[in-house]
N, CA, C and O atoms as CSV, one atom per row, in Angstrom:
chain,resi,resn,atom,element,x,y,z
A,1,MET,N,N,-41.578,-10.445,-2.139
A,1,MET,CA,C,-40.663,-9.417,-2.574
A,1,MET,C,C,-39.319,-10.059,-2.910
A,1,MET,O,O,-38.938,-11.076,-2.331
A,2,LYS,N,N,-38.619,-9.455,-3.842
A,2,LYS,CA,C,-37.279,-9.901,-4.249
A,2,LYS,C,C,-36.298,-8.750,-4.092
A,2,LYS,O,O,-36.589,-7.607,-4.443
A,3,LYS,N,N,-35.145,-9.076,-3.563
A,3,LYS,CA,C,-34.058,-8.113,-3.502
A,3,LYS,C,C,-33.086,-8.461,-4.616
A,3,LYS,O,O,-32.598,-9.588,-4.699
A,4,ILE,N,N,-32.811,-7.495,-5.464
A,4,ILE,CA,C,-31.902,-7.677,-6.591
A,4,ILE,C,C,-30.647,-6.857,-6.301
A,4,ILE,O,O,-30.711,-5.635,-6.169
A,5,GLU,N,N,-29.518,-7.533,-6.205
A,5,GLU,CA,C,-28.234,-6.871,-5.953
A,5,GLU,C,C,-27.348,-7.079,-7.175
A,5,GLU,O,O,-27.170,-8.202,-7.647
A,6,ILE,N,N,-26.804,-5.990,-7.671
A,6,ILE,CA,C,-25.982,-6.073,-8.876
A,6,ILE,C,C,-24.680,-5.322,-8.651
A,6,ILE,O,O,-24.668,-4.187,-8.175
A,7,ILE,N,N,-23.589,-5.980,-9.003
A,7,ILE,CA,C,-22.267,-5.350,-8.983
A,7,ILE,C,C,-21.803,-5.284,-10.430
A,7,ILE,O,O,-21.684,-6.304,-11.109
A,8,ILE,N,N,-21.542,-4.055,-10.891
A,8,ILE,CA,C,-21.119,-3.867,-12.282
A,8,ILE,C,C,-20.013,-2.840,-12.353
A,8,ILE,O,O,-19.795,-2.065,-11.421
A,9,GLU,N,N,-19.316,-2.847,-13.483
A,9,GLU,CA,C,-18.329,-1.798,-13.714
A,9,GLU,C,C,-19.065,-0.462,-13.812
A,9,GLU,O,O,-20.150,-0.368,-14.387
A,10,SER,N,N,-18.457,0.543,-13.248
A,10,SER,CA,C,-19.130,1.848,-13.133
A,10,SER,C,C,-19.536,2.429,-14.482
A,10,SER,O,O,-20.518,3.165,-14.570
A,11,THR,N,N,-18.798,2.107,-15.516
A,11,THR,CA,C,-19.106,2.685,-16.825
A,11,THR,C,C,-20.460,2.214,-17.363
A,11,THR,O,O,-21.016,2.836,-18.269
A,12,TYR,N,N,-20.986,1.132,-16.819
A,12,TYR,CA,C,-22.272,0.606,-17.306
A,12,TYR,C,C,-23.450,0.941,-16.390
A,12,TYR,O,O,-24.572,0.496,-16.632
A,13,THR,N,N,-23.206,1.698,-15.377
A,13,THR,CA,C,-24.254,1.995,-14.396
A,13,THR,C,C,-25.465,2.665,-15.031
A,13,THR,O,O,-26.597,2.258,-14.774
A,14,ASN,N,N,-25.250,3.669,-15.844
A,14,ASN,CA,C,-26.389,4.375,-16.444
A,14,ASN,C,C,-27.225,3.457,-17.334
A,14,ASN,O,O,-28.448,3.588,-17.399
A,15,ARG,N,N,-26.567,2.543,-18.008
A,15,ARG,CA,C,-27.318,1.605,-18.855
A,15,ARG,C,C,-28.219,0.703,-17.999
A,15,ARG,O,O,-29.359,0.417,-18.364
A,16,LEU,N,N,-27.692,0.272,-16.874
A,16,LEU,CA,C,-28.499,-0.561,-15.979
A,16,LEU,C,C,-29.661,0.238,-15.400
A,16,LEU,O,O,-30.776,-0.273,-15.299
A,17,LEU,N,N,-29.411,1.468,-15.025
A,17,LEU,CA,C,-30.483,2.290,-14.459
A,17,LEU,C,C,-31.554,2.592,-15.510
A,17,LEU,O,O,-32.730,2.721,-15.171
A,18,GLU,N,N,-31.162,2.705,-16.767
A,18,GLU,CA,C,-32.151,2.859,-17.843
A,18,GLU,C,C,-33.015,1.601,-17.964
A,18,GLU,O,O,-34.222,1.681,-18.191
A,19,LEU,N,N,-32.378,0.446,-17.809
A,19,LEU,CA,C,-33.127,-0.819,-17.843
A,19,LEU,C,C,-34.137,-0.850,-16.691
A,19,LEU,O,O,-35.287,-1.246,-16.880
A,20,PHE,N,N,-33.704,-0.436,-15.507
A,20,PHE,CA,C,-34.615,-0.355,-14.357
A,20,PHE,C,C,-35.781,0.574,-14.685
A,20,PHE,O,O,-36.945,0.226,-14.489
A,21,LYS,N,N,-35.447,1.757,-15.184
A,21,LYS,CA,C,-36.479,2.768,-15.474
A,21,LYS,C,C,-37.483,2.254,-16.501
A,21,LYS,O,O,-38.689,2.458,-16.367
A,22,LYS,N,N,-36.960,1.582,-17.532
A,22,LYS,CA,C,-37.835,1.024,-18.578
A,22,LYS,C,C,-38.829,0.026,-17.992
A,22,LYS,O,O,-39.932,-0.145,-18.510
A,23,ASN,N,N,-38.423,-0.629,-16.905
A,23,ASN,CA,C,-39.286,-1.623,-16.261
A,23,ASN,C,C,-39.952,-1.081,-14.995
A,23,ASN,O,O,-40.390,-1.841,-14.131
A,24,SER,N,N,-40.016,0.247,-14.907
A,24,SER,CA,C,-40.704,0.934,-13.801
A,24,SER,C,C,-40.113,0.640,-12.431
A,24,SER,O,O,-40.823,0.673,-11.426
A,25,ILE,N,N,-38.830,0.355,-12.388
A,25,ILE,CA,C,-38.134,0.253,-11.106
A,25,ILE,C,C,-37.418,1.576,-10.896
A,25,ILE,O,O,-36.361,1.825,-11.475
A,26,THR,N,N,-38.003,2.410,-10.069
A,26,THR,CA,C,-37.469,3.757,-9.870
A,26,THR,C,C,-36.849,3.941,-8.495
A,26,THR,O,O,-36.246,4.979,-8.222
A,27,ALA,N,N,-36.987,2.958,-7.636
A,27,ALA,CA,C,-36.396,3.047,-6.303
A,27,ALA,C,C,-35.234,2.060,-6.223
A,27,ALA,O,O,-35.405,0.859,-6.431
A,28,TYR,N,N,-34.081,2.577,-5.925
A,28,TYR,CA,C,-32.895,1.732,-5.824
A,28,TYR,C,C,-31.857,2.453,-4.979
A,28,TYR,O,O,-31.984,3.645,-4.699
A,29,THR,N,N,-30.843,1.726,-4.580
A,29,THR,CA,C,-29.708,2.314,-3.878
A,29,THR,C,C,-28.458,2.039,-4.696
A,29,THR,O,O,-28.234,0.918,-5.154
A,30,LEU,N,N,-27.653,3.064,-4.872
A,30,LEU,CA,C,-26.408,2.963,-5.631
A,30,LEU,C,C,-25.244,3.326,-4.712
A,30,LEU,O,O,-25.219,4.409,-4.127
A,31,ILE,N,N,-24.294,2.424,-4.591
A,31,ILE,CA,C,-23.077,2.688,-3.830
A,31,ILE,C,C,-21.926,2.650,-4.826
A,31,ILE,O,O,-21.652,1.623,-5.447
A,32,LYS,N,N,-21.262,3.789,-4.964
A,32,LYS,CA,C,-20.189,3.913,-5.951
A,32,LYS,C,C,-18.849,3.497,-5.363
A,32,LYS,O,O,-18.631,3.528,-4.152
A,33,ASP,N,N,-17.954,3.104,-6.279
A,33,ASP,CA,C,-16.554,2.822,-5.959
A,33,ASP,C,C,-16.380,1.769,-4.868
A,33,ASP,O,O,-15.716,2.005,-3.859
A,34,ILE,N,N,-16.977,0.623,-5.084
A,34,ILE,CA,C,-16.804,-0.457,-4.110
A,34,ILE,C,C,-15.538,-1.235,-4.434
A,34,ILE,O,O,-15.074,-1.235,-5.574
A,35,GLU,N,N,-14.994,-1.884,-3.447
A,35,GLU,CA,C,-13.802,-2.689,-3.627
A,35,GLU,C,C,-14.136,-4.154,-3.435
A,35,GLU,O,O,-15.089,-4.506,-2.739
A,36,GLY,N,N,-13.335,-5.002,-4.064
A,36,GLY,CA,C,-13.526,-6.422,-3.882
A,36,GLY,C,C,-12.664,-7.203,-4.848
A,36,GLY,O,O,-11.953,-6.631,-5.674
A,37,CYS,N,N,-12.737,-8.498,-4.736
A,37,CYS,CA,C,-11.954,-9.371,-5.599
A,37,CYS,C,C,-12.879,-10.433,-6.170
A,37,CYS,O,O,-13.645,-11.064,-5.442
A,38,GLY,N,N,-12.801,-10.621,-7.468
A,38,GLY,CA,C,-13.669,-11.589,-8.117
A,38,GLY,C,C,-12.975,-12.206,-9.309
A,38,GLY,O,O,-11.749,-12.316,-9.342
A,39,GLY,N,N,-13.755,-12.603,-10.273
A,39,GLY,CA,C,-13.241,-13.269,-11.458
A,39,GLY,C,C,-12.250,-12.444,-12.252
A,39,GLY,O,O,-11.383,-12.994,-12.932
A,40,HIS,N,N,-12.372,-11.133,-12.171
A,40,HIS,CA,C,-11.455,-10.244,-12.896
A,40,HIS,C,C,-10.360,-9.695,-11.985
A,40,HIS,O,O,-9.693,-8.718,-12.327
A,41,GLY,N,N,-10.178,-10.317,-10.839
A,41,GLY,CA,C,-9.121,-9.887,-9.927
A,41,GLY,C,C,-9.582,-8.787,-8.991
A,41,GLY,O,O,-10.775,-8.517,-8.855
A,42,LEU,N,N,-8.623,-8.171,-8.360
A,42,LEU,CA,C,-8.890,-7.140,-7.370
A,42,LEU,C,C,-9.377,-5.864,-8.049
A,42,LEU,O,O,-8.769,-5.392,-9.010
A,43,LYS,N,N,-10.463,-5.317,-7.549
A,43,LYS,CA,C,-10.982,-4.030,-8.022
A,43,LYS,C,C,-10.818,-3.050,-6.884
A,43,LYS,O,O,-11.367,-3.234,-5.798
A,44,SER,N,N,-10.068,-2.023,-7.144
A,44,SER,CA,C,-9.796,-1.022,-6.123
A,44,SER,C,C,-10.643,0.219,-6.368
A,44,SER,O,O,-10.981,0.532,-7.509
A,45,SER,N,N,-10.981,0.915,-5.309
A,45,SER,CA,C,-11.789,2.121,-5.456
A,45,SER,C,C,-10.941,3.374,-5.462
A,45,SER,O,O,-11.483,4.479,-5.481
A,46,ASP,N,N,-9.625,3.234,-5.447
A,46,ASP,CA,C,-8.793,4.422,-5.379
A,46,ASP,C,C,-8.122,4.768,-6.702
A,46,ASP,O,O,-7.116,5.477,-6.725
A,47,ASP,N,N,-8.676,4.272,-7.799
A,47,ASP,CA,C,-8.141,4.643,-9.104
A,47,ASP,C,C,-8.400,6.119,-9.367
A,47,ASP,O,O,-9.317,6.715,-8.801
A,48,ILE,N,N,-7.579,6.696,-10.232
A,48,ILE,CA,C,-7.731,8.119,-10.568
A,48,ILE,C,C,-9.054,8.353,-11.279
A,48,ILE,O,O,-9.739,9.337,-11.000
A,49,THR,N,N,-9.418,7.472,-12.185
A,49,THR,CA,C,-10.704,7.595,-12.872
A,49,THR,C,C,-11.615,6.492,-12.364
A,49,THR,O,O,-11.171,5.571,-11.680
A,50,ASP,N,N,-12.879,6.591,-12.700
A,50,ASP,CA,C,-13.814,5.543,-12.280
A,50,ASP,C,C,-14.017,4.479,-13.349
A,50,ASP,O,O,-14.924,3.653,-13.247
A,51,VAL,N,N,-13.167,4.500,-14.377
A,51,VAL,CA,C,-13.315,3.564,-15.489
A,51,VAL,C,C,-13.209,2.118,-15.017
A,51,VAL,O,O,-13.936,1.252,-15.503
A,52,PHE,N,N,-12.317,1.856,-14.083
A,52,PHE,CA,C,-12.094,0.476,-13.648
A,52,PHE,C,C,-12.720,0.174,-12.290
A,52,PHE,O,O,-12.451,-0.875,-11.704
A,53,SER,N,N,-13.532,1.062,-11.800
A,53,SER,CA,C,-14.157,0.824,-10.501
A,53,SER,C,C,-15.492,0.109,-10.684
A,53,SER,O,O,-16.048,0.059,-11.782
A,54,ASN,N,N,-15.983,-0.434,-9.593
A,54,ASN,CA,C,-17.267,-1.119,-9.605
A,54,ASN,C,C,-18.280,-0.350,-8.777
A,54,ASN,O,O,-17.929,0.373,-7.845
A,55,ASN,N,N,-19.533,-0.520,-9.135
A,55,ASN,CA,C,-20.643,0.036,-8.366
A,55,ASN,C,C,-21.552,-1.094,-7.911
A,55,ASN,O,O,-21.634,-2.148,-8.541
A,56,TYR,N,N,-22.223,-0.848,-6.811
A,56,TYR,CA,C,-23.181,-1.803,-6.248
A,56,TYR,C,C,-24.553,-1.145,-6.265
A,56,TYR,O,O,-24.723,-0.031,-5.770
A,57,ILE,N,N,-25.512,-1.828,-6.826
A,57,ILE,CA,C,-26.866,-1.305,-6.927
A,57,ILE,C,C,-27.814,-2.352,-6.371
A,57,ILE,O,O,-27.711,-3.531,-6.710
A,58,PHE,N,N,-28.726,-1.932,-5.531
A,58,PHE,CA,C,-29.746,-2.886,-5.115
A,58,PHE,C,C,-31.121,-2.242,-5.113
A,58,PHE,O,O,-31.282,-1.036,-4.924
A,59,THR,N,N,-32.086,-3.091,-5.330
A,59,THR,CA,C,-33.474,-2.665,-5.316
A,59,THR,C,C,-34.324,-3.799,-4.765
A,59,THR,O,O,-33.896,-4.953,-4.731
A,60,VAL,N,N,-35.496,-3.465,-4.347
A,60,VAL,CA,C,-36.463,-4.461,-3.900
A,60,VAL,C,C,-37.719,-4.258,-4.743
A,60,VAL,O,O,-38.190,-3.135,-4.921
A,61,CYS,N,N,-38.247,-5.358,-5.253
A,61,CYS,CA,C,-39.444,-5.250,-6.093
A,61,CYS,C,C,-40.345,-6.457,-5.855
A,61,CYS,O,O,-39.970,-7.418,-5.183
A,62,THR,N,N,-41.525,-6.379,-6.417
A,62,THR,CA,C,-42.448,-7.502,-6.290
A,62,THR,C,C,-41.921,-8.688,-7.097
A,62,THR,O,O,-41.108,-8.531,-8.008
A,63,GLN,N,N,-42.399,-9.857,-6.745
A,63,GLN,CA,C,-41.987,-11.060,-7.471
A,63,GLN,C,C,-42.415,-10.968,-8.930
A,63,GLN,O,O,-41.669,-11.383,-9.817
A,64,ASP,N,N,-43.607,-10.431,-9.194
A,64,ASP,CA,C,-44.078,-10.298,-10.576
A,64,ASP,C,C,-43.155,-9.393,-11.387
A,64,ASP,O,O,-42.814,-9.700,-12.530
A,65,LYS,N,N,-42.753,-8.269,-10.780
A,65,LYS,CA,C,-41.870,-7.349,-11.496
A,65,LYS,C,C,-40.509,-8.002,-11.734
A,65,LYS,O,O,-39.891,-7.804,-12.780
A,66,PHE,N,N,-40.050,-8.784,-10.749
A,66,PHE,CA,C,-38.773,-9.477,-10.930
A,66,PHE,C,C,-38.847,-10.433,-12.122
A,66,PHE,O,O,-37.931,-10.472,-12.943
A,67,PHE,N,N,-39.925,-11.196,-12.219
A,67,PHE,CA,C,-40.026,-12.135,-13.332
A,67,PHE,C,C,-40.129,-11.418,-14.671
A,67,PHE,O,O,-39.756,-11.974,-15.704
A,68,THR,N,N,-40.634,-10.183,-14.659
A,68,THR,CA,C,-40.697,-9.390,-15.885
A,68,THR,C,C,-39.304,-8.945,-16.332
A,68,THR,O,O,-39.014,-8.916,-17.528
A,69,ILE,N,N,-38.443,-8.601,-15.371
A,69,ILE,CA,C,-37.149,-8.008,-15.699
A,69,ILE,C,C,-35.989,-9.011,-15.688
A,69,ILE,O,O,-34.910,-8.690,-16.186
A,70,LYS,N,N,-36.176,-10.189,-15.147
A,70,LYS,CA,C,-35.034,-11.085,-14.925
A,70,LYS,C,C,-34.287,-11.459,-16.199
A,70,LYS,O,O,-33.058,-11.524,-16.178
A,71,ASP,N,N,-34.973,-11.705,-17.296
A,71,ASP,CA,C,-34.277,-12.071,-18.528
A,71,ASP,C,C,-33.449,-10.909,-19.075
A,71,ASP,O,O,-32.377,-11.108,-19.646
A,72,GLU,N,N,-33.963,-9.696,-18.889
A,72,GLU,CA,C,-33.207,-8.523,-19.339
A,72,GLU,C,C,-31.950,-8.327,-18.492
A,72,GLU,O,O,-30.900,-7.940,-19.005
A,73,ILE,N,N,-32.065,-8.597,-17.199
A,73,ILE,CA,C,-30.886,-8.484,-16.331
A,73,ILE,C,C,-29.861,-9.556,-16.715
A,73,ILE,O,O,-28.663,-9.279,-16.770
A,74,LYS,N,N,-30.332,-10.776,-16.979
A,74,LYS,CA,C,-29.413,-11.840,-17.407
A,74,LYS,C,C,-28.667,-11.431,-18.670
A,74,LYS,O,O,-27.449,-11.589,-18.761
A,75,SER,N,N,-29.401,-10.908,-19.637
A,75,SER,CA,C,-28.771,-10.468,-20.889
A,75,SER,C,C,-27.777,-9.349,-20.637
A,75,SER,O,O,-26.699,-9.319,-21.231
A,76,PHE,N,N,-28.144,-8.423,-19.748
A,76,PHE,CA,C,-27.265,-7.309,-19.412
A,76,PHE,C,C,-25.957,-7.811,-18.817
A,76,PHE,O,O,-24.880,-7.376,-19.224
A,77,ILE,N,N,-26.046,-8.722,-17.858
A,77,ILE,CA,C,-24.853,-9.241,-17.192
A,77,ILE,C,C,-23.995,-10.036,-18.183
A,77,ILE,O,O,-22.767,-9.953,-18.146
A,78,LYS,N,N,-24.632,-10.797,-19.055
A,78,LYS,CA,C,-23.855,-11.544,-20.052
A,78,LYS,C,C,-23.104,-10.602,-20.983
A,78,LYS,O,O,-21.973,-10.883,-21.379
A,79,LYS,N,N,-23.735,-9.482,-21.331
A,79,LYS,CA,C,-23.135,-8.539,-22.271
A,79,LYS,C,C,-22.048,-7.687,-21.626
A,79,LYS,O,O,-20.969,-7.509,-22.193
A,80,TYR,N,N,-22.341,-7.156,-20.425
A,80,TYR,CA,C,-21.433,-6.177,-19.819
A,80,TYR,C,C,-20.624,-6.718,-18.644
A,80,TYR,O,O,-19.720,-6.042,-18.154
A,81,GLY,N,N,-20.937,-7.923,-18.190
A,81,GLY,CA,C,-20.233,-8.478,-17.040
A,81,GLY,C,C,-20.871,-8.034,-15.738
A,81,GLY,O,O,-21.789,-7.214,-15.716
A,82,GLY,N,N,-20.365,-8.592,-14.668
A,82,GLY,CA,C,-20.887,-8.245,-13.350
A,82,GLY,C,C,-21.511,-9.442,-12.676
A,82,GLY,O,O,-21.461,-10.566,-13.175
A,83,LYS,N,N,-22.092,-9.176,-11.545
A,83,LYS,CA,C,-22.766,-10.216,-10.768
A,83,LYS,C,C,-24.140,-9.734,-10.378
A,83,LYS,O,O,-24.342,-8.550,-10.107
A,84,CYS,N,N,-25.086,-10.654,-10.350
A,84,CYS,CA,C,-26.440,-10.344,-9.904
A,84,CYS,C,C,-26.852,-11.409,-8.895
A,84,CYS,O,O,-26.808,-12.607,-9.174
A,85,ILE,N,N,-27.246,-10.950,-7.737
A,85,ILE,CA,C,-27.695,-11.843,-6.674
A,85,ILE,C,C,-29.147,-11.506,-6.376
A,85,ILE,O,O,-29.494,-10.342,-6.179
A,86,VAL,N,N,-29.991,-12.524,-6.345
A,86,VAL,CA,C,-31.413,-12.318,-6.072
A,86,VAL,C,C,-31.780,-13.132,-4.843
A,86,VAL,O,O,-31.404,-14.298,-4.724
A,87,SER,N,N,-32.499,-12.527,-3.954
A,87,SER,CA,C,-32.927,-13.227,-2.745
A,87,SER,C,C,-34.338,-12.804,-2.379
A,87,SER,O,O,-34.822,-11.756,-2.807
A,88,ASN,N,N,-34.978,-13.623,-1.591
A,88,ASN,CA,C,-36.288,-13.261,-1.079
A,88,ASN,C,C,-36.099,-12.174,-0.035
A,88,ASN,O,O,-35.127,-12.187,0.721
A,89,ALA,N,N,-37.025,-11.244,0.002
A,89,ALA,CA,C,-36.896,-10.127,0.937
A,89,ALA,C,C,-38.240,-9.862,1.599
A,89,ALA,O,O,-39.305,-10.150,1.053
A,90,GLU,N,N,-38.143,-9.315,2.769
A,90,GLU,CA,C,-39.331,-8.915,3.498
A,90,GLU,C,C,-39.112,-7.489,3.980
A,90,GLU,O,O,-38.099,-7.185,4.610
A,91,ILE,N,N,-40.054,-6.631,3.685
A,91,ILE,CA,C,-39.952,-5.245,4.128
A,91,ILE,C,C,-40.426,-5.202,5.574
A,91,ILE,O,O,-41.581,-5.514,5.863
A,92,PHE,N,N,-39.538,-4.817,6.476
A,92,PHE,CA,C,-39.849,-4.809,7.898
A,92,PHE,C,C,-40.655,-3.569,8.291
A,92,PHE,O,O,-41.628,-3.666,9.039
A,93,ILE,N,N,-40.254,-2.431,7.795
A,93,ILE,CA,C,-40.957,-1.177,8.132
A,93,ILE,C,C,-41.352,-0.471,6.855
A,93,ILE,O,O,-41.954,0.602,6.904
């Protein structure tokens, strides 16, 4: 199993979820308005609009499904920015 964690600007969240859906990844967790500091500086979650906020999305999928979607995720991140972290995962329960 692979755990895919993605941090993106909130305005691109729906596009990423469409990419997931297109690749039959329908189970995920979305945490809105996360804060942090990265290459684009400090991102705060207390802005009036969500235009400049970030979201965190993670999913767990089979290794085969990950290899099917990984190039699309790379292209997505290159186009829209963000970070993608992939790790091996084990479902405990």
